[in-house]
C-alpha positions as CSV (number, residue, x, y, z in Angstrom):
1,M,-12.1,18.9,-18.4
2,I,-11.3,16.6,-21.3
3,I,-7.8,14.9,-21.6
4,Q,-6.7,12.3,-24.2
5,S,-3.9,10.0,-25.4
6,T,-3.5,7.4,-27.8
7,R,-2.7,5.0,-24.8
8,V,-5.4,5.1,-22.3
9,Y,-5.5,2.0,-20.0
10,V,-9.4,0.9,-20.2
11,A,-10.7,-2.3,-19.3
12,G,-7.4,-4.2,-19.2
13,S,-5.9,-2.7,-22.3
14,F,-4.6,0.2,-23.8
15,M,-6.8,2.3,-26.5
16,K,-7.2,5.8,-28.1
17,A,-9.5,7.5,-26.1
18,A,-10.2,10.9,-24.2
19,L,-11.5,11.1,-20.6
20,E,-14.1,13.7,-19.7
21,T,-14.1,14.7,-15.9
22,E,-16.2,16.7,-13.9
23,D,-16.7,17.5,-10.2
24,G,-13.8,14.9,-9.5
25,V,-15.5,12.0,-11.4
26,I,-15.1,10.5,-14.9
27,R,-18.2,11.4,-16.7
28,R,-17.6,9.8,-20.0
29,I,-14.9,8.1,-22.1
30,L,-15.0,9.3,-25.5
31,P,-13.4,8.3,-28.8
32,Y,-9.9,9.7,-29.3
33,G,-10.2,13.2,-31.1
34,S,-14.0,13.4,-31.0
35,A,-14.0,16.5,-28.6
36,E,-11.6,19.3,-28.0
37,P,-9.3,18.4,-25.3
38,D,-7.9,20.5,-22.7
39,M,-4.8,18.4,-22.8
40,D,-3.4,16.0,-25.2
41,Y,-0.7,13.9,-23.8
42,G,0.1,12.2,-27.2
43,D,1.3,8.6,-26.8
44,R,1.9,9.0,-23.1
45,R,0.1,6.2,-21.1
46,I,-2.9,7.4,-19.0
47,V,-3.5,4.8,-16.2
48,P,-5.6,4.8,-13.0
49,G,-4.2,6.3,-9.9
50,F,-1.9,4.2,-7.6
51,I,-3.2,3.2,-4.2
52,D,-0.5,2.4,-1.4
53,V,-2.1,0.4,1.5
54,H,1.2,-0.1,3.3
55,C,3.2,2.9,4.0
56,H,4.5,4.5,7.2
57,G,5.6,8.0,6.0
58,A,7.6,10.0,3.7
59,Y,9.7,13.3,3.6
60,G,10.6,13.3,7.4
61,W,7.1,12.5,8.6
62,D,5.8,9.3,10.1
63,T,2.1,8.1,10.9
64,N,3.3,7.5,14.6
65,D,4.7,11.0,14.9
66,A,0.7,12.2,15.1
67,T,1.8,15.4,13.4
68,P,-1.3,17.1,11.3
69,D,1.1,19.1,9.3
70,G,3.3,16.0,8.5
71,L,0.5,13.9,7.5
72,K,-0.8,16.8,5.1
73,Q,2.6,17.3,3.5
74,W,3.0,13.7,2.9
75,A,-0.2,13.5,1.2
76,K,0.6,16.6,-0.8
77,G,3.9,15.1,-1.9
78,I,3.1,11.5,-3.0
79,P,1.2,12.3,-6.1
80,A,4.4,13.2,-7.6
81,E,5.1,9.3,-7.9
82,G,1.5,8.7,-9.2
83,V,-0.3,7.9,-5.7
84,T,-3.9,9.1,-5.3
85,G,-4.9,7.3,-2.4
86,F,-3.2,5.6,0.7
87,L,-3.4,3.9,4.1
88,A,-1.4,5.9,6.7
89,T,0.3,2.9,8.3
90,T,1.5,2.6,12.0
91,V,4.4,0.7,13.6
92,T,4.3,-1.1,16.9
93,Q,4.7,1.4,19.9
94,M,3.3,1.6,23.3
95,K,-0.5,2.3,23.6
96,P,-0.4,6.0,24.2
97,V,1.5,6.6,21.0
98,L,-0.7,4.5,19.0
99,M,-3.8,5.9,20.4
100,K,-2.5,9.5,19.5
101,A,-1.3,8.5,16.0
102,V,-4.7,6.9,15.0
103,A,-6.6,9.9,16.4
104,N,-4.5,12.3,14.4
105,V,-5.2,10.6,11.3
106,A,-8.9,10.5,12.0
107,D,-8.7,14.4,12.8
108,V,-6.7,15.1,9.6
109,M,-9.2,12.8,7.5
110,K,-12.0,15.2,8.6
111,S,-10.6,18.3,7.0
112,H,-8.5,16.9,4.2
113,K,-9.9,17.2,0.7
114,A,-8.7,14.8,-1.8
115,G,-7.7,16.7,-4.9
116,P,-7.0,20.2,-3.8
117,D,-4.9,18.7,-0.8
118,G,-3.2,15.9,-2.8
119,A,-3.6,12.2,-2.3
120,A,-6.8,10.6,-0.5
121,I,-6.2,9.4,2.9
122,L,-8.2,6.1,2.8
123,G,-7.8,5.3,6.3
124,I,-5.2,3.4,8.6
125,H,-3.2,0.2,8.3
126,F,-2.8,-0.8,11.8
127,E,0.6,-2.7,11.7
128,G,1.2,-4.1,15.1
129,P,1.3,-4.4,18.1
130,Y,-0.2,-7.7,17.7
131,L,2.8,-9.5,16.1
132,N,5.2,-12.3,16.9
133,I,8.6,-11.2,18.2
134,K,10.3,-14.0,16.3
135,H,9.5,-12.3,13.0
136,K,9.5,-8.6,14.4
137,G,11.7,-7.3,11.7
138,A,12.0,-3.7,12.6
139,Q,9.2,-3.6,14.9
140,P,10.0,-2.6,18.3
141,P,10.0,-5.9,20.5
142,E,9.3,-4.1,23.8
143,A,5.8,-2.9,22.6
144,I,4.6,-6.3,21.0
145,V,1.6,-7.7,22.8
146,P,-1.0,-10.3,22.6
147,P,-4.2,-9.7,20.3
148,S,-7.0,-8.4,22.1
149,V,-10.5,-7.6,21.0
150,E,-11.1,-5.0,23.7
151,E,-7.9,-3.2,23.2
152,F,-8.5,-2.9,19.3
153,R,-11.9,-1.5,20.2
154,E,-10.1,1.2,21.8
155,Y,-7.9,1.8,19.0
156,Q,-10.7,1.7,16.6
157,D,-12.7,4.3,18.8
158,A,-9.8,6.7,19.0
159,A,-9.5,6.2,15.1
160,E,-13.2,6.9,14.7
161,G,-13.6,3.8,12.9
162,N,-11.0,4.6,10.2
163,I,-8.7,1.5,10.7
164,R,-9.4,-0.4,7.6
165,L,-6.7,-2.8,7.5
166,I,-4.7,-4.8,10.4
167,T,-1.8,-6.8,10.4
168,V,-1.8,-9.6,13.0
169,A,0.4,-12.6,13.8
170,T,-2.8,-14.8,13.8
171,E,-1.2,-17.8,15.5
172,N,-1.0,-15.6,18.6
173,D,-4.8,-14.8,18.4
174,P,-6.5,-17.3,20.5
175,D,-9.4,-18.9,18.7
176,F,-8.9,-16.1,16.2
177,A,-11.1,-14.0,18.3
178,L,-9.6,-10.7,16.9
179,T,-9.4,-11.8,13.4
180,R,-13.1,-13.0,13.5
181,Y,-14.1,-9.6,15.1
182,C,-12.1,-7.5,12.7
183,A,-13.8,-9.4,9.8
184,S,-17.3,-9.2,11.3
185,T,-16.8,-5.2,11.5
186,G,-15.4,-4.8,8.0
187,V,-11.7,-4.4,8.9
188,R,-9.3,-6.4,6.6
189,V,-7.1,-8.8,8.5
190,S,-3.7,-9.3,7.0
191,I,-1.5,-12.3,8.3
192,G,2.1,-10.9,9.0
193,H,5.2,-10.7,11.2
194,T,4.2,-14.2,11.7
195,D,5.6,-17.6,12.6
196,A,2.5,-19.6,11.6
197,D,2.9,-22.7,9.4
198,Y,1.0,-23.3,6.2
199,E,-2.0,-25.0,8.0
200,G,-2.1,-22.0,10.3
201,A,-2.6,-19.6,7.7
202,M,-5.2,-21.6,6.0
203,L,-7.0,-21.6,9.3
204,A,-6.5,-17.9,9.7
205,A,-7.9,-17.4,6.2
206,A,-10.8,-19.6,7.0
207,N,-11.5,-17.4,10.2
208,G,-11.5,-14.2,8.1
209,A,-8.1,-13.2,7.2
210,V,-8.0,-11.9,3.5
211,S,-4.5,-11.0,3.0
212,I,-0.7,-11.7,3.8
213,T,1.6,-8.8,4.7
214,H,4.6,-8.1,2.6
215,T,5.0,-11.5,1.2
216,Y,8.6,-13.1,1.8
217,N,9.4,-10.9,4.6
218,A,8.7,-11.3,8.3
219,Q,7.2,-14.6,8.0
220,T,7.8,-18.4,7.9
221,P,9.6,-19.3,4.3
222,F,8.5,-21.6,1.7
223,K,10.3,-25.0,1.8
224,H,9.2,-27.9,-0.2
225,R,8.3,-29.8,2.7
226,D,7.3,-27.1,5.1
227,N,5.4,-24.5,2.8
228,G,5.2,-21.8,5.5
229,V,3.1,-18.5,5.2
230,V,5.2,-17.8,1.9
231,G,3.7,-21.1,0.5
232,A,0.1,-19.9,1.6
233,A,0.6,-16.6,-0.3
234,L,1.6,-18.5,-3.4
235,R,-0.8,-21.2,-3.1
236,L,-4.0,-19.8,-1.9
237,R,-5.6,-18.1,-5.1
238,N,-8.5,-16.1,-3.3
239,L,-5.9,-14.6,-0.6
240,Y,-4.7,-11.0,-1.3
241,S,-1.0,-10.6,-0.9
242,E,1.2,-7.7,-0.4
243,V,4.7,-7.5,-1.8
244,I,7.4,-4.8,-1.6
245,C,8.6,-4.2,-5.2
246,D,11.9,-2.4,-4.8
247,C,13.9,-5.5,-5.9
248,A,16.0,-5.5,-2.5
249,H,13.4,-6.8,-0.2
250,S,12.8,-9.4,-2.7
251,T,14.7,-10.1,-6.0
252,P,13.2,-9.8,-9.3
253,E,13.2,-13.4,-9.7
254,A,11.0,-13.8,-6.5
255,L,8.7,-11.0,-7.8
256,N,8.2,-12.9,-11.0
257,I,7.6,-16.2,-9.1
258,F,5.2,-14.2,-6.7
259,F,3.3,-12.8,-9.8
260,T,3.1,-16.0,-11.8
261,C,1.6,-17.5,-8.7
262,K,-1.0,-14.8,-7.7
263,G,-2.1,-13.8,-11.0
264,A,-3.4,-10.3,-12.1
265,N,-6.2,-10.1,-9.5
266,K,-4.9,-10.7,-6.0
267,A,-1.3,-9.3,-5.7
268,I,-0.8,-6.1,-4.4
269,M,2.3,-3.7,-4.6
270,I,3.1,-1.6,-1.5
271,S,6.0,0.6,-0.8
272,D,6.4,-0.1,2.9
273,A,8.1,3.3,2.7
274,L,9.3,5.0,5.8
275,M,9.8,8.7,6.8
276,C,13.0,8.2,5.0
277,K,11.4,8.5,1.5
278,G,12.8,11.6,-0.3
279,F,16.0,11.4,1.4
280,K,19.5,10.0,0.3
281,P,21.9,7.2,1.5
282,G,23.5,8.1,4.9
283,D,20.7,9.9,6.3
284,K,19.5,8.7,9.6
285,F,16.1,8.8,11.3
286,I,14.4,7.6,14.3
287,F,11.6,4.7,13.4
288,G,9.6,3.2,16.2
289,G,12.2,4.5,18.6
290,H,14.9,2.9,17.0
291,E,17.5,4.7,14.6
292,V,17.5,3.6,11.1
293,E,19.8,4.7,8.2
294,I,19.3,4.7,4.4
295,W,21.8,2.5,2.6
296,E,22.9,2.5,-1.2
297,D,20.3,-0.3,-1.9
298,G,17.7,2.3,-1.2
299,C,16.3,0.6,1.9
300,A,16.3,1.9,5.5
301,H,18.3,-0.2,7.9
302,L,18.5,-0.6,11.8
303,T,21.8,0.8,12.8
304,D,22.2,-1.5,15.7
305,I,21.7,-4.6,13.9
306,P,24.3,-4.9,10.9
307,E,23.1,-8.2,9.4
308,H,19.4,-8.6,8.2
309,S,18.6,-5.2,9.4
310,I,16.0,-4.1,6.7
311,A,13.5,-1.8,8.3
312,G,11.6,-0.4,5.4
313,S,11.9,1.0,1.9
314,T,12.3,4.6,0.3
315,M,10.6,3.2,-3.0
316,H,8.3,5.3,-5.1
317,T,5.3,3.6,-6.5
318,N,6.0,4.4,-10.2
319,D,9.7,2.9,-9.7
320,G,7.9,-0.3,-8.4
321,L,5.7,-0.7,-11.5
322,R,8.8,-0.2,-13.6
323,N,10.8,-2.9,-11.4
324,L,7.8,-5.1,-12.1
325,V,7.5,-4.8,-15.7
326,E,11.2,-4.0,-16.7
327,R,13.2,-6.2,-14.2
328,A,10.8,-8.9,-12.9
329,G,9.2,-9.5,-16.3
330,V,5.7,-9.2,-14.8
331,P,3.0,-8.7,-17.3
332,F,1.7,-5.1,-17.4
333,D,-2.0,-5.9,-16.5
334,A,-0.8,-7.6,-13.4
335,A,1.7,-5.0,-12.5
336,I,-0.7,-2.2,-13.1
337,N,-3.6,-4.0,-11.3
338,S,-1.5,-4.6,-8.1
339,C,-1.3,-0.8,-7.4
340,T,-4.8,0.2,-8.6
341,L,-7.6,-2.2,-8.8
342,N,-6.5,-4.8,-6.4
343,P,-5.7,-2.6,-3.2
344,A,-9.1,-0.9,-4.2
345,S,-10.8,-4.3,-4.2
346,L,-9.2,-5.3,-1.0
347,L,-10.4,-2.4,0.7
348,G,-13.9,-2.7,-0.9
349,L,-13.6,0.6,-2.7
350,D,-13.4,-0.7,-6.1
351,D,-16.9,0.6,-6.9
352,H,-15.4,4.0,-7.4
353,L,-11.5,3.6,-7.3
354,G,-8.9,1.5,-9.1
355,K,-9.7,1.9,-12.9
356,L,-10.7,4.3,-15.5
357,C,-14.4,4.0,-15.9
358,A,-17.5,6.2,-16.2
359,G,-18.6,6.9,-12.7
360,Y,-15.3,6.3,-11.0
361,D,-13.2,9.0,-9.2
362,A,-10.9,11.2,-11.5
363,D,-7.7,9.6,-10.0
364,I,-5.5,9.6,-13.1
365,V,-1.6,9.2,-13.7
366,V,0.2,10.2,-16.9
367,L,3.2,8.2,-17.4
368,N,6.3,8.7,-19.6
369,D,8.0,5.8,-21.4
370,D,10.5,5.7,-18.5
371,Y,7.8,5.4,-15.8
372,S,8.5,9.0,-14.6
373,V,5.1,10.7,-13.8
374,E,4.2,13.6,-16.1
375,E,0.8,14.3,-14.2
376,T,-1.3,13.2,-11.7
377,F,-5.0,14.1,-11.3
378,C,-6.3,13.5,-7.6
379,K,-10.5,13.7,-8.2
380,G,-9.8,15.5,-11.3
381,V,-7.4,18.2,-10.0
382,P,-3.9,18.3,-11.4
383,Q,-1.2,17.8,-8.8
384,L,2.1,18.5,-10.7
385,H,1.6,21.5,-13.2
């Protein structure tokens, strides 16, 4: 198959080009008009497929539900927003719930074929239960426990090795034992839901942590004499840092500051979307055993805590890209990298995911000028038409 446009995002810039795909892979990138195309997208933008490494659910389904059909429907639906790969993300709950949840993701991954079945399930983001209760956010406090290498091994065994990213309040990890263990086994550690100070975040990074979870939220803030984890996210240039780009969890101005500090290579856009995604304000759901309601701001809020009650978002990733460029004033290269190449690099998958290049998976998004998605190709298979 050959698709072409006058605006194909290649090597950090737009050019007139045609993409030839075969067996789910980009085989060649050709000069525009040099071969008969199967589809000519005119001047619509063609960009790499989006990767969301922090999303709990969508369309009424949640990772912790451990429902095979729910996970499959979620994967089938999110290409409508340009997502071609994601990490199914847990929320803190009791051990039997989490064991069942990660086992379900592993089971679905065995039969799930990215492309015909929608977006690729790239693994699991294990958010909790090793968090700091002071910065629990919407995480159920009754299920938060100290980090444990032995217990984590049980979770990873149940997940059949598919936990690729873990959020840990590293100040509660004695001698950084779990942090170091995960780093040694290829699991990426992200500092989050944490009361660590700036120096503590630096020590965590020195012991193997490589990222910070949803910067600005559920962590110690930046102050000019007490820089906190937010300060570490902004200052440590080699540390990946997530950020929720719905302009509700953080203002456009905060997003601009974040990207100005992180540059084009270490910022990672996440949706932090809950099962509420795809529903309307006023709809209510149970998240981690607690009721949440969608407000007009597009966020899900805990109903029993009227103030500071944000539990997660309902953001679509293409809307996040629009927010970054059009509202926060982030350069397009940094914005698009944050939802394509950077998450692929974090996960060590940037040898075949995250950019439009010969030999890479044919995960491709066609964007209209208003950032709506015209078409998404997962492993070369069109999802919307």
